[in-house]
A tleap script that builds the chain and sets N, CA, C and O, in Angstrom:
source leaprc.protein.ff14SB
mol = sequence {
  NVAL GLU GLN LEU HIE ARG ILE PHE LYS LEU
  CYS GLY SER PRO SER VAL ASP TYR TRP GLN
  LYS LEU ARG LEU PRO HIE SER THR VAL PHE
  ARG PRO PRO HIE HIE TYR ARG LYS CYS ILE
  ALA ASP THR PHE LYS GLU PHE PRO SER ALA
  ALA VAL ARG LEU ILE GLU THR LEU LEU SER
  LEU ASP PRO THR LEU ARG GLY THR ALA ALA
  THR ALA LEU LYS ASN GLU ILE ASN VAL SER
  ALA TYR ASP HIE GLU ALA LEU PHE ALA ALA
  SER PHE ILE PHE ALA LEU CASP
}
set mol.1.N position { 0.580 -1.017 -0.028 }
set mol.1.CA position { 0.027 -0.014 0.149 }
set mol.1.C position { 0.861 1.170 -0.029 }
set mol.1.O position { 0.653 2.056 -0.858 }
set mol.2.N position { 1.891 1.116 0.871 }
set mol.2.CA position { 2.950 2.350 0.741 }
set mol.2.C position { 3.395 2.732 -0.407 }
set mol.2.O position { 3.539 3.938 -0.611 }
set mol.3.N position { 3.747 1.659 -1.532 }
set mol.3.CA position { 4.080 1.901 -2.698 }
set mol.3.C position { 3.057 2.557 -3.612 }
set mol.3.O position { 3.244 3.474 -4.411 }
set mol.4.N position { 2.208 2.058 -3.398 }
set mol.4.CA position { 0.748 2.677 -4.219 }
set mol.4.C position { 0.801 4.269 -3.779 }
set mol.4.O position { 0.645 5.105 -4.668 }
set mol.5.N position { 1.009 4.676 -2.487 }
set mol.5.CA position { 0.773 5.981 -2.239 }
set mol.5.C position { 1.780 6.932 -2.814 }
set mol.5.O position { 1.432 8.077 -3.104 }
set mol.6.N position { 3.317 6.415 -3.039 }
set mol.6.CA position { 4.198 6.835 -3.546 }
set mol.6.C position { 4.032 7.312 -4.899 }
set mol.6.O position { 4.285 8.430 -5.348 }
set mol.7.N position { 3.509 6.160 -5.555 }
set mol.7.CA position { 3.082 6.614 -7.243 }
set mol.7.C position { 2.005 7.624 -7.257 }
set mol.7.O position { 2.045 8.587 -8.022 }
set mol.8.N position { 0.740 7.353 -6.157 }
set mol.8.CA position { -0.072 8.407 -6.548 }
set mol.8.C position { 0.501 10.000 -6.228 }
set mol.8.O position { 0.230 10.972 -6.934 }
set mol.9.N position { 1.322 10.029 -5.049 }
set mol.9.CA position { 2.026 11.283 -5.253 }
set mol.9.C position { 2.655 11.960 -6.246 }
set mol.9.O position { 2.562 13.181 -6.369 }
set mol.10.N position { 3.623 10.888 -7.345 }
set mol.10.CA position { 3.963 11.411 -8.252 }
set mol.10.C position { 3.167 11.686 -9.514 }
set mol.10.O position { 3.366 12.628 -10.281 }
set mol.11.N position { 2.069 10.570 -9.655 }
set mol.11.CA position { 0.945 10.578 -10.938 }
set mol.11.C position { 0.207 11.299 -10.633 }
set mol.11.O position { -0.026 12.237 -11.396 }
set mol.12.N position { -0.518 11.186 -9.342 }
set mol.12.CA position { -1.713 11.889 -9.350 }
set mol.12.C position { -2.639 10.754 -8.854 }
set mol.12.O position { -2.443 9.585 -9.187 }
set mol.13.N position { -3.811 11.195 -7.924 }
set mol.13.CA position { -4.667 10.098 -7.631 }
set mol.13.C position { -5.538 9.749 -8.711 }
set mol.13.O position { -5.963 10.563 -9.531 }
set mol.14.N position { -5.788 8.570 -8.697 }
set mol.14.CA position { -6.810 8.120 -9.936 }
set mol.14.C position { -8.290 8.764 -9.790 }
set mol.14.O position { -8.723 9.227 -8.734 }
set mol.15.N position { -8.824 8.731 -10.717 }
set mol.15.CA position { -10.117 9.604 -10.786 }
set mol.15.C position { -10.987 8.568 -10.289 }
set mol.15.O position { -10.662 7.382 -10.333 }
set mol.16.N position { -12.307 9.059 -9.721 }
set mol.16.CA position { -13.332 8.124 -9.301 }
set mol.16.C position { -13.940 7.022 -10.643 }
set mol.16.O position { -14.455 5.922 -10.441 }
set mol.17.N position { -13.770 7.504 -11.668 }
set mol.17.CA position { -14.119 6.712 -12.794 }
set mol.17.C position { -13.045 5.727 -12.949 }
set mol.17.O position { -13.404 4.650 -13.423 }
set mol.18.N position { -11.772 5.863 -12.644 }
set mol.18.CA position { -10.961 4.880 -12.733 }
set mol.18.C position { -11.175 3.599 -11.567 }
set mol.18.O position { -11.154 2.401 -11.851 }
set mol.19.N position { -11.398 4.216 -10.104 }
set mol.19.CA position { -11.884 3.250 -9.250 }
set mol.19.C position { -13.295 2.449 -9.571 }
set mol.19.O position { -13.619 1.382 -9.049 }
set mol.20.N position { -14.010 3.140 -10.475 }
set mol.20.CA position { -15.260 2.344 -10.484 }
set mol.20.C position { -15.077 1.443 -11.625 }
set mol.20.O position { -15.927 0.554 -11.593 }
set mol.21.N position { -14.131 1.330 -12.804 }
set mol.21.CA position { -13.858 0.445 -13.716 }
set mol.21.C position { -13.183 -0.876 -12.950 }
set mol.21.O position { -13.267 -2.053 -13.302 }
set mol.22.N position { -12.499 -0.329 -11.814 }
set mol.22.CA position { -11.908 -1.623 -11.441 }
set mol.22.C position { -12.666 -2.656 -10.824 }
set mol.22.O position { -13.566 -2.346 -10.044 }
set mol.23.N position { -12.430 -3.760 -11.059 }
set mol.23.CA position { -13.074 -5.001 -10.518 }
set mol.23.C position { -12.301 -5.792 -9.520 }
set mol.23.O position { -12.101 -7.007 -9.492 }
set mol.24.N position { -11.824 -4.658 -8.533 }
set mol.24.CA position { -11.022 -5.569 -7.308 }
set mol.24.C position { -12.012 -5.577 -6.096 }
set mol.24.O position { -12.644 -4.595 -5.708 }
set mol.25.N position { -12.052 -6.881 -5.536 }
set mol.25.CA position { -12.900 -6.645 -4.410 }
set mol.25.C position { -11.941 -5.934 -3.225 }
set mol.25.O position { -10.793 -6.308 -2.983 }
set mol.26.N position { -12.504 -5.040 -2.661 }
set mol.26.CA position { -11.787 -4.378 -1.430 }
set mol.26.C position { -10.751 -3.168 -2.206 }
set mol.26.O position { -9.639 -2.862 -1.778 }
set mol.27.N position { -11.289 -2.683 -3.218 }
set mol.27.CA position { -10.337 -1.916 -3.783 }
set mol.27.C position { -10.261 -0.432 -2.954 }
set mol.27.O position { -9.456 0.486 -3.114 }
set mol.28.N position { -11.175 -0.520 -2.195 }
set mol.28.CA position { -11.202 1.084 -1.299 }
set mol.28.C position { -9.779 0.966 -0.161 }
set mol.28.O position { -9.222 1.952 0.321 }
set mol.29.N position { -9.440 -0.273 0.065 }
set mol.29.CA position { -8.051 -0.290 0.828 }
set mol.29.C position { -6.893 0.670 0.104 }
set mol.29.O position { -6.137 1.401 0.744 }
set mol.30.N position { -6.894 0.535 -1.326 }
set mol.30.CA position { -5.800 1.050 -1.799 }
set mol.30.C position { -5.931 2.568 -2.273 }
set mol.30.O position { -5.019 3.218 -2.785 }
set mol.31.N position { -7.396 3.079 -1.979 }
set mol.31.CA position { -7.429 4.640 -2.074 }
set mol.31.C position { -6.348 5.342 -1.230 }
set mol.31.O position { -5.983 4.910 -0.136 }
set mol.32.N position { -5.861 6.452 -1.810 }
set mol.32.CA position { -5.455 7.351 -1.036 }
set mol.32.C position { -6.185 8.212 0.069 }
set mol.32.O position { -7.241 8.782 -0.210 }
set mol.33.N position { -5.650 8.299 1.252 }
set mol.33.CA position { -6.327 8.885 2.090 }
set mol.33.C position { -7.070 10.489 1.534 }
set mol.33.O position { -8.125 10.996 1.913 }
set mol.34.N position { -6.403 10.832 0.856 }
set mol.34.CA position { -6.694 12.482 0.364 }
set mol.34.C position { -5.911 12.382 -1.282 }
set mol.34.O position { -5.079 11.547 -1.638 }
set mol.35.N position { -6.397 13.338 -1.964 }
set mol.35.CA position { -6.520 13.406 -3.303 }
set mol.35.C position { -5.115 14.136 -3.543 }
set mol.35.O position { -4.895 15.246 -3.059 }
set mol.36.N position { -4.066 13.361 -4.414 }
set mol.36.CA position { -2.711 13.876 -4.831 }
set mol.36.C position { -3.047 14.631 -6.349 }
set mol.36.O position { -3.836 14.208 -7.193 }
set mol.37.N position { -2.224 15.847 -6.431 }
set mol.37.CA position { -2.231 16.528 -7.658 }
set mol.37.C position { -1.124 15.381 -8.384 }
set mol.37.O position { -0.448 14.620 -7.692 }
set mol.38.N position { -1.080 15.402 -9.631 }
set mol.38.CA position { -0.086 14.864 -10.613 }
set mol.38.C position { 1.120 16.189 -10.543 }
set mol.38.O position { 0.922 17.396 -10.681 }
set mol.39.N position { 2.417 15.445 -10.274 }
set mol.39.CA position { 3.382 16.334 -10.025 }
set mol.39.C position { 4.698 16.264 -11.022 }
set mol.39.O position { 5.728 16.930 -10.920 }
set mol.40.N position { 4.385 15.311 -11.970 }
set mol.40.CA position { 5.505 14.855 -13.193 }
set mol.40.C position { 6.098 15.950 -13.391 }
set mol.40.O position { 7.233 16.073 -12.931 }
set mol.41.N position { 5.605 16.829 -13.986 }
set mol.41.CA position { 6.189 18.084 -14.465 }
set mol.41.C position { 6.923 18.963 -13.517 }
set mol.41.O position { 7.634 19.871 -13.946 }
set mol.42.N position { 6.796 18.756 -12.381 }
set mol.42.CA position { 7.555 19.502 -11.507 }
set mol.42.C position { 8.730 18.590 -11.119 }
set mol.42.O position { 9.881 19.023 -11.168 }
set mol.43.N position { 8.524 17.645 -10.829 }
set mol.43.CA position { 9.584 16.753 -10.577 }
set mol.43.C position { 10.860 16.589 -11.317 }
set mol.43.O position { 12.032 16.420 -10.980 }
set mol.44.N position { 10.060 16.728 -12.734 }
set mol.44.CA position { 11.397 16.648 -13.610 }
set mol.44.C position { 11.346 17.865 -14.745 }
set mol.44.O position { 11.178 17.931 -15.963 }
set mol.45.N position { 11.599 18.828 -13.603 }
set mol.45.CA position { 11.322 20.273 -14.400 }
set mol.45.C position { 12.870 20.595 -15.461 }
set mol.45.O position { 12.915 21.334 -16.444 }
set mol.46.N position { 13.856 19.892 -14.952 }
set mol.46.CA position { 14.985 20.000 -15.307 }
set mol.46.C position { 15.159 19.732 -17.116 }
set mol.46.O position { 15.908 20.271 -17.931 }
set mol.47.N position { 14.033 18.585 -17.280 }
set mol.47.CA position { 14.025 17.656 -18.398 }
set mol.47.C position { 13.532 18.347 -19.716 }
set mol.47.O position { 12.722 19.251 -19.508 }
set mol.48.N position { 13.815 18.138 -20.888 }
set mol.48.CA position { 13.145 18.597 -21.918 }
set mol.48.C position { 11.602 18.328 -21.865 }
set mol.48.O position { 11.232 17.349 -21.217 }
set mol.49.N position { 10.630 19.146 -22.517 }
set mol.49.CA position { 9.370 18.967 -22.519 }
set mol.49.C position { 8.983 17.578 -23.129 }
set mol.49.O position { 8.047 16.964 -22.617 }
set mol.50.N position { 9.580 17.111 -24.079 }
set mol.50.CA position { 9.533 15.923 -24.959 }
set mol.50.C position { 9.718 14.908 -24.001 }
set mol.50.O position { 8.904 13.986 -24.012 }
set mol.51.N position { 10.524 14.898 -23.271 }
set mol.51.CA position { 11.087 13.623 -22.185 }
set mol.51.C position { 9.926 13.731 -21.036 }
set mol.51.O position { 9.584 12.660 -20.534 }
set mol.52.N position { 9.351 14.807 -20.621 }
set mol.52.CA position { 8.143 15.040 -19.500 }
set mol.52.C position { 7.038 14.111 -20.150 }
set mol.52.O position { 6.623 13.075 -19.631 }
set mol.53.N position { 6.637 14.614 -21.318 }
set mol.53.CA position { 5.920 14.174 -22.076 }
set mol.53.C position { 5.717 12.557 -21.870 }
set mol.53.O position { 4.780 11.938 -21.366 }
set mol.54.N position { 6.960 12.106 -22.455 }
set mol.54.CA position { 6.837 10.627 -22.544 }
set mol.54.C position { 7.107 9.826 -21.220 }
set mol.54.O position { 6.861 8.622 -21.150 }
set mol.55.N position { 7.577 10.485 -20.267 }
set mol.55.CA position { 7.455 10.172 -18.582 }
set mol.55.C position { 6.202 10.062 -18.313 }
set mol.55.O position { 5.847 9.189 -17.521 }
set mol.56.N position { 5.198 10.982 -18.953 }
set mol.56.CA position { 3.766 11.281 -18.085 }
set mol.56.C position { 2.857 9.944 -18.881 }
set mol.56.O position { 1.935 9.353 -18.319 }
set mol.57.N position { 3.393 9.605 -20.425 }
set mol.57.CA position { 2.647 8.734 -20.825 }
set mol.57.C position { 3.041 7.292 -20.170 }
set mol.57.O position { 2.207 6.474 -19.780 }
set mol.58.N position { 4.360 7.133 -20.120 }
set mol.58.CA position { 4.705 5.624 -19.597 }
set mol.58.C position { 4.290 5.437 -17.963 }
set mol.58.O position { 4.325 4.302 -17.489 }
set mol.59.N position { 3.978 6.348 -17.296 }
set mol.59.CA position { 3.659 6.520 -16.111 }
set mol.59.C position { 2.024 6.381 -15.829 }
set mol.59.O position { 1.588 6.112 -14.710 }
set mol.60.N position { 1.280 6.573 -16.850 }
set mol.60.CA position { 0.224 6.846 -16.918 }
set mol.60.C position { -0.775 5.768 -15.878 }
set mol.60.O position { -0.564 4.577 -16.102 }
set mol.61.N position { -1.483 5.969 -15.137 }
set mol.61.CA position { -2.173 5.106 -13.821 }
set mol.61.C position { -3.292 4.222 -14.935 }
set mol.61.O position { -3.467 3.028 -14.693 }
set mol.62.N position { -3.915 4.764 -15.967 }
set mol.62.CA position { -4.756 4.259 -16.762 }
set mol.62.C position { -4.263 3.008 -17.826 }
set mol.62.O position { -3.765 3.448 -18.862 }
set mol.63.N position { -4.307 1.979 -17.757 }
set mol.63.CA position { -3.472 1.228 -18.432 }
set mol.63.C position { -3.783 1.287 -19.955 }
set mol.63.O position { -2.935 1.069 -20.821 }
set mol.64.N position { -5.101 1.606 -20.199 }
set mol.64.CA position { -5.268 2.087 -21.449 }
set mol.64.C position { -4.859 3.126 -22.379 }
set mol.64.O position { -5.002 3.178 -23.600 }
set mol.65.N position { -4.306 3.966 -21.546 }
set mol.65.CA position { -3.571 5.202 -21.899 }
set mol.65.C position { -2.179 5.085 -21.849 }
set mol.65.O position { -1.469 5.874 -22.472 }
set mol.66.N position { -1.720 4.184 -21.176 }
set mol.66.CA position { -0.254 4.092 -20.607 }
set mol.66.C position { 0.539 3.648 -21.903 }
set mol.66.O position { 0.047 2.823 -22.672 }
set mol.67.N position { 1.795 4.225 -22.127 }
set mol.67.CA position { 2.624 3.747 -23.169 }
set mol.67.C position { 3.362 2.778 -22.997 }
set mol.67.O position { 3.612 2.340 -21.874 }
set mol.68.N position { 3.882 2.231 -24.204 }
set mol.68.CA position { 4.396 0.844 -24.257 }
set mol.68.C position { 6.158 1.151 -24.284 }
set mol.68.O position { 6.683 2.253 -24.128 }
set mol.69.N position { 6.689 0.162 -24.469 }
set mol.69.CA position { 8.229 -0.054 -24.835 }
set mol.69.C position { 8.131 0.665 -26.252 }
set mol.69.O position { 8.868 1.636 -26.424 }
set mol.70.N position { 7.244 0.252 -27.325 }
set mol.70.CA position { 7.187 0.677 -28.507 }
set mol.70.C position { 7.141 2.021 -28.799 }
set mol.70.O position { 7.800 2.627 -29.643 }
set mol.71.N position { 6.134 2.527 -27.873 }
set mol.71.CA position { 5.789 3.759 -28.051 }
set mol.71.C position { 7.072 4.781 -27.384 }
set mol.71.O position { 7.223 5.919 -27.830 }
set mol.72.N position { 7.856 4.300 -26.407 }
set mol.72.CA position { 8.896 5.103 -26.114 }
set mol.72.C position { 10.040 5.369 -27.142 }
set mol.72.O position { 10.660 6.414 -27.332 }
set mol.73.N position { 10.178 3.984 -27.844 }
set mol.73.CA position { 10.953 3.807 -28.929 }
set mol.73.C position { 11.019 4.559 -29.979 }
set mol.73.O position { 12.014 4.929 -30.603 }
set mol.74.N position { 9.661 4.821 -30.192 }
set mol.74.CA position { 9.149 5.891 -31.571 }
set mol.74.C position { 9.199 7.311 -31.182 }
set mol.74.O position { 9.143 8.196 -32.037 }
set mol.75.N position { 9.327 7.615 -29.649 }
set mol.75.CA position { 9.451 8.957 -29.208 }
set mol.75.C position { 10.239 9.877 -30.012 }
set mol.75.O position { 11.197 9.508 -30.692 }
set mol.76.N position { 9.804 11.155 -29.925 }
set mol.76.CA position { 10.665 12.041 -30.680 }
set mol.76.C position { 11.967 12.409 -29.942 }
set mol.76.O position { 12.920 12.970 -30.482 }
set mol.77.N position { 11.894 11.957 -28.388 }
set mol.77.CA position { 13.138 12.317 -27.725 }
set mol.77.C position { 14.394 11.232 -28.077 }
set mol.77.O position { 14.365 10.016 -27.886 }
set mol.78.N position { 15.400 11.956 -28.593 }
set mol.78.CA position { 16.645 11.089 -28.570 }
set mol.78.C position { 17.423 10.858 -27.311 }
set mol.78.O position { 18.277 11.676 -26.969 }
set mol.79.N position { 17.177 9.805 -26.618 }
set mol.79.CA position { 17.575 9.455 -25.223 }
set mol.79.C position { 19.499 9.731 -25.396 }
set mol.79.O position { 20.216 10.342 -24.604 }
set mol.80.N position { 19.859 9.131 -26.524 }
set mol.80.CA position { 21.487 9.016 -26.699 }
set mol.80.C position { 22.099 10.459 -26.392 }
set mol.80.O position { 23.219 10.625 -25.908 }
set mol.81.N position { 21.085 11.627 -26.789 }
set mol.81.CA position { 21.638 13.112 -26.650 }
set mol.81.C position { 21.872 13.519 -25.038 }
set mol.81.O position { 22.686 14.354 -24.643 }
set mol.82.N position { 21.129 12.873 -24.355 }
set mol.82.CA position { 21.152 13.489 -22.833 }
set mol.82.C position { 22.468 12.477 -21.989 }
set mol.82.O position { 22.980 11.396 -22.280 }
set mol.83.N position { 22.679 13.473 -20.814 }
set mol.83.CA position { 23.402 13.121 -20.013 }
set mol.83.C position { 22.777 11.795 -19.193 }
set mol.83.O position { 21.905 11.961 -18.340 }
set mol.84.N position { 23.216 10.675 -19.472 }
set mol.84.CA position { 23.009 9.176 -18.815 }
set mol.84.C position { 23.012 9.369 -17.131 }
set mol.84.O position { 22.139 8.871 -16.420 }
set mol.85.N position { 23.796 9.930 -16.771 }
set mol.85.CA position { 24.175 10.229 -15.422 }
set mol.85.C position { 23.237 10.802 -14.767 }
set mol.85.O position { 22.828 10.509 -13.643 }
set mol.86.N position { 22.882 11.634 -15.468 }
set mol.86.CA position { 21.651 12.495 -14.681 }
set mol.86.C position { 20.106 11.820 -14.747 }
set mol.86.O position { 19.260 11.834 -13.853 }
set mol.87.N position { 20.004 11.196 -16.162 }
set mol.87.CA position { 18.714 10.500 -16.150 }
set mol.87.C position { 18.493 9.812 -15.018 }
set mol.87.O position { 17.547 9.971 -14.248 }
set mol.88.N position { 19.869 8.616 -14.877 }
set mol.88.CA position { 19.925 7.393 -13.949 }
set mol.88.C position { 19.417 8.190 -12.402 }
set mol.88.O position { 18.430 7.853 -11.748 }
set mol.89.N position { 20.338 9.262 -12.065 }
set mol.89.CA position { 19.998 9.772 -10.623 }
set mol.89.C position { 18.631 10.338 -10.722 }
set mol.89.O position { 18.142 10.613 -9.626 }
set mol.90.N position { 17.949 10.562 -11.674 }
set mol.90.CA position { 16.757 11.287 -11.268 }
set mol.90.C position { 15.839 9.880 -11.244 }
set mol.90.O position { 14.791 10.094 -10.634 }
set mol.91.N position { 15.939 8.497 -11.739 }
set mol.91.CA position { 15.208 7.580 -11.145 }
set mol.91.C position { 15.169 7.420 -9.922 }
set mol.91.O position { 14.131 6.929 -9.478 }
set mol.92.N position { 16.143 7.735 -9.069 }
set mol.92.CA position { 16.105 7.534 -7.561 }
set mol.92.C position { 15.560 8.662 -6.642 }
set mol.92.O position { 15.699 8.856 -5.434 }
set mol.93.N position { 14.902 9.332 -7.598 }
set mol.93.CA position { 14.377 10.584 -6.750 }
set mol.93.C position { 13.140 10.706 -5.679 }
set mol.93.O position { 12.835 11.743 -5.090 }
set mol.94.N position { 12.543 9.535 -5.556 }
set mol.94.CA position { 11.606 9.373 -4.560 }
set mol.94.C position { 12.319 8.301 -3.486 }
set mol.94.O position { 11.881 8.163 -2.343 }
set mol.95.N position { 13.396 7.611 -3.966 }
set mol.95.CA position { 14.009 6.717 -2.935 }
set mol.95.C position { 14.350 7.372 -1.575 }
set mol.95.O position { 14.513 6.731 -0.537 }
set mol.96.N position { 14.453 8.889 -1.705 }
set mol.96.CA position { 15.051 9.423 -0.769 }
set mol.96.C position { 13.961 10.018 0.580 }
set mol.96.O position { 14.256 10.412 1.709 }
set mol.97.N position { 12.720 9.887 -0.057 }
set mol.97.CA position { 11.761 10.888 0.721 }
set mol.97.C position { 11.095 10.084 1.614 }
set mol.97.O position { 10.263 10.569 2.380 }
savepdb mol mol.pdb
quit
């Protein structure tokens, strides 16, 4: 449950429609105690806007809207042009809070 709340802190709380579409018994256990707003753009503000859009797509909570590996490979961003150490460090951004 704690990991889900970390995801919600970054990606925002799922909508009421999302919870209604779920067919999980006891899904209310997983709902966050309060609404989180999406903060992906704020968290990755140092990244180019194309990279932020890709991150938002890949981290979509709704599986029907979530990007795939194929989506990422076809994306306009050229990952080889970026500092890989900075990208790697950003992946640990929530490991410290």
